[in-house]
N, C-alpha and C positions, 0 to 999 in steps of 0.2 A: 557403511557406504560401499557401493560396488567398486572394485578396482577398475583401472582404466581400460583393460582389455574387455572386461564384461560390459562396460559402457559402450565401447565401440561395437561389440557384437550385438548389443541390444538395438543400437541405431541402425544396424544393417538388416534387421528383421523385416521381411517383406510383408505387405498387407495380405490378408487372406485371399486365397485364389478366387473365392466367390464372396460377394458382398453379404454381410451378415450383421445382425444386431444380437448381442449376447442376451439370452433369456427373453428375447422378443420384447424387451422394454429398455428404455434408457432412464437410469435412475441417477439423480443428482442430489448430493447432500450438502447442505449449508451448515458448516461447523463453525460456531461463532461464540461470542460472549453475549448471552441473553440478559443477564442481570447485573453484570459487574461494571468496572470502570470504562470498558470499551463498548458497552452495549448501545449507547446513543449513536456512536459513529458507525457501528456495524449492526449486530443484533437483529431485531425484528425488521429493521430497515433493509438489511442485506437479504433476508428471507423474502421480503416483499419484492425487491428488485429481481431476484431469481425467478419468482413466480410471474412477474410481469414479462420477463424474457420468454418464459415458456408459453404464456398465454398469447403473446404477440407472434410467436412462431407457429401457433395453431394447435399446440398441445400434442402434436405428432411430429416425428422425425423419421424419415425413410419408411413411413407407413406404420411406425410403432409408437406406442404411447410414451409420454415423458412423465415421470413421477418425481416428486420433490419430497425430501425428508430433511429434518433439521435436528441439531443437537447443540448442547451447551457444554463447552470444554472447561468452563469456570476458570479460565486463564491458567490452567495447570497442564504442563506437558504430558504427564502420565495419563490424565483423563482424556486429553485430546488424542493421544496415541491409541489408547484402549478403544475409544469410540471409532476411530478410523479403521482399526483392525477388524472390529466387529462389522462395520458397514461393508468393508471390502469382502470379508470372508463369509459372513452369514447373510447379510441383507443384499449382497450383490450390487452395491453402489458402484457406478461407473466413474463418477467424477465427484470430488470434494472441492468446494470453493470457500472463499473468505478466509477464516482462521487468523484473527488478530493475535498479536503478541508473538514476537519472533521466536522465542523459545518453544512455544507451542507449534508454530509453523514448521520449525526444523524437525520437531518430533514427528509430526504428521508426514513430512517429506520422507523421513526414514521408512515409515510404514508403506507409503505409496511406492517407494522404490523397491521395497522387499516384496510387495504383492503385485508389482507390475500393473498398477492401476493409476489413473490420472488424478493429479492434484493441481488446481489452478488457484494460486493465492492472490488476493487483492490487498490484504492488510498485514502481511508479513513483509517487513521492510529490509531486514539485514541483507547486505550485498553478498554475504557468504552463501546465500540461498542459490544464487546462480554462479557463484565463484567456486570455492573449494568443495562445497557440498552439492554442486549442481547434479541434476538427475534428468534422464530422458523422460521421466514420468512426472516432473514437477515444473510448473510454469509460474513465473512471477509477472503479473499483468499490469499493475498500476504504478508502482514506484519502487525505488530502493534508496538506501541511505546515501549513496554517492550522489544521486540525482538531486536530492533535497539539499545536501551540503553544497554542491556546485552552484545551485541556484541562489541560495540564501547567503552563504558565507562569502562567496566571491563578490556578490553585489554589495554587501555591507562593507567589505574591506575597500572596494573601489570608492565608496562614499566616505572613506576616512576612518572607518571602524577597524583600526589595525591592532588593537590589543583586546584579547578575549579571556573570559573565565567561563567555564562550562558547569551547568547544572545538569547532571547526566543520570538518566534512569539506569539502575544497576542490574541490567540484564542485556542479552545479546543485542537487542535493537538499539538501546541507548549507547552502548559501547561502540557499535558500528557507526552511529551518527557522529559521535565525538571524534572517532578516528578519521572518518572521511572529511569532516569539516576542518579538522586540524591540518590535514594535508593541503586542503585548498587555501587555508589562511597562510601557511608557510610558503606555498608557491607564489602567493601574491604579496610576499614580504611583510606579513603581519606576524604577531607573536601570541602564543597561548600562555597566559600567566599562571594558570592552574585550573583545577576542576574538583568537584565533589560529586560523589555518587549517592543517589537516593534510592531507597527501596521502592518498589512499585506501590503506587497508591499511598504514599506517605501523607498522613493526616496533617502534621505540623511541619511546614518547610521553613519556618522562621530562622532557625540556626544556620541553614544552608544559604539563605538569602543574605544573612549578615556576613558570611564568609565571602560571598561574591561581591558584596558592597565594599568590604575591606580590601579586596584585591586592587581596587582603583582601575580595573579594566574598563575600557570604553564601552565594550559590548559584553553583555551577559548572554551567552548562548544557551538556549534551552534544548538540550539533547534529550528530549522526552516527549511522550505522547500523553493523552488523557489518562488519568486526571491530574498527574503531577504538573503538566504544563499550565493548566488552568490555575492551580493553586499558586504556582510560582509567579505568574503574571499578576495575580491579585495581591499577593504578599509584597511584591516589589513596589507596587503603588503605595501600599500602607507604610512601608519603610522609607519612602522618599527616594527610591532609586532614580526615578526619572527627574525629580527636582534637583538631584545632586549631579545631573549631567550624564549619568550612565544610561545606556539604551539596552533594550532586549531584542534578540533575534530568535524567532521560533523556527527551529529546524524541522519540526513537525507541528503544524497547527491546522486543524480541520475547521470547516465552517461551523460545525456544531460547537466547537470550542469557543469561537468568536461569539456565537449566539449566547452561550452560557455566560461569558464574561461581560458582554455588552460593549457597545462602541466606546463609551467613556473610558473604560479600562483598557481596551484592546487597540484603540486608535493609533495609527502610525506603525504598527507591527509589520515587519516585512516577512514574507513567507513564500515558499514555492509549493505549487499544487499542480496536479494532473488534470483537475477539472474544476470549473466554476459554473454554477447553474445559470448565471445571467450573462454568459459570454456572447451568445448569439442565438438565433432563432431555433437551431437544432437543440441546443442545451436547454433553452427555456421550455420548448414544447414537451420534451421528455420529463423534465424536472417538475413541471406543473402537474402532469399526470401522476407522478410519484407523490408530490405533496398532497394531492387529493386523497391518497390512500394512507399516508403516514403522518401528515400534519407538520412536517419539517422539510426543508430542502435537503437534498442528498449530499453526503460527503463524497469525496473522490473514491473512497472504498466502495460505497454502495452503488454508485454509478458504474464503477468498474466491474462489479458482480454481474450487472445486466449485460455489459459489453462482452465479458468473458463467456458467459453462458450462451449468448446469442452466437458468437463466433464459433464456439464449440459445436453447437447444433448445426450451424451452416456447414462445418467441416464434415460432420457425420452425414448430412444430406448429400453432400458432394461426393463423398467416398463410398457411401453405402455400408459403412461399418463403424462400430464404436471401438474397434481395436485401438488402444491408446497411441501407439507409434504411427499408425496410419492416419489417425486424426491430427496429430501434431504436424506430420509431414504435409498434410493438406493445408493446414493453417499457414505454413511457411510459403506456400506457392504464390500468394497474392498479398498486396499491401492490406493493412488493417485500418480501415477508415470508417468511423461512425460518429455519433454525437459525442462519444467519449474520447476516442483516439484520433489524433490528427497526425498524419505521416507515420503511421505505425507499421511495425513489422515484427514478426516473431523470429528472434535471432537464434543462432546455432546453440547458444548456451541456455535457451528457453527463457530468456528475458524478452518481454514485449517492449521494444524501444519505440517511443513516441514523444511528441512535443510536450513540454511543460510550460507553466507560466510563473513569472515572478509577479506577485501582487502585494499591494499595501492596503492595510485595513483603513477604511474611510473614517473621517471624523463624524460625529453625530450630525453636524450641519451638512455634510456632503451626501449623506444617505437620504434618499428620497422616498423609499418605500420598504416594506418588510423584506428582510434578508438581502438588502442592497448594501453589501459589506465591503466589496473589494474594488480598488482601482487596479486594472491590469497594466503593469508597467512595461513588460516586455515578454515576448515568447522566446523560450530557450529550446533550441532544436534537440531532438532526442539524442543525436550523435554527440552533441556537446554535453548534455546533462548526464547521460549514462556512461559516456566514454567507451573505450574499446572493451571487448570481452576479456575477462580475467583469465590469464594463462593457467591459473590453478585449476580451472574447470577442465575435466578430462574430455569433455565433448568439443572443446575448442581445438581447431586444427593448428598444429604446431608448425 
């Protein structure tokens, strides 16, 4: 990572004296999980969302063509970093988007910072991304672990769920989710009774579920993404967790997870999300176009890819250059408001702060049509959900 002085110097770099597009083309790379556990929530759907953004923009920006490339990081940080380095150095990619799994996202962030190229992530969640590892070349667009913990844990504790046991994915994202949620629980006078850490994509979660059951905690917190979160919710039903009076709270659950589980298994689950396809006319219009191409409704990550790419292209058009710091400076000038982001703004630490929603999964009887899965309980302002900038970020004014 760059030291603080280098960060400050980078931020002071002025835009080019004359507007220019490097290599006379703007090239965007979708670096994602094409075949692994995160592929349904990102993968080809993220690639489709990026292409939709390019097509809707007219396939040209500042008079230059927009090209799209894609790659599969296989959920491995070394592969993700290698692909990112090759894209930036050899293929002259200007922007990388998506990148599920926080460990991979942090590895790609390192490369972007080293190469002075832009990286806008939608599916890297660790709050360290814009905290101690923040970079002028890396933007977090959709969510972070603090926002999810604030939305879900705080609301569940308010409803009486004041004792918790965590099932935590054993990598950066899961650790960050548990840490953030535990802090929220403590602030609201709840207790964390324990936790277990599961390897990514654990096939058999039964022994971990039994430990959570034995804890007698009122709430079993799922500090995990797909596929562990799906397996844990399924197994909990099989072991009688719900019949025994314990409840589950998903600190990260995507609409594709709910679809895979089915409403009989997922009903009642509380979760926080940045996006729901059926929220209003704007979300429905875009999501139905997306559905026609992909055959499923978009996750918040996939919708966020479209939003990020569109706002990136708007900033290039307005500034006349694809120089990264000039582009990010342009994005900070105005609020970010589209079908995805409500009351959004790009903050000094390169976190895009925007409103989130607390939702509850419907019962089968409540659902009236396909993908009608959520009751929106409340809107959580971006300022409340994301909180103030982390002073550990060198870009934050002290």
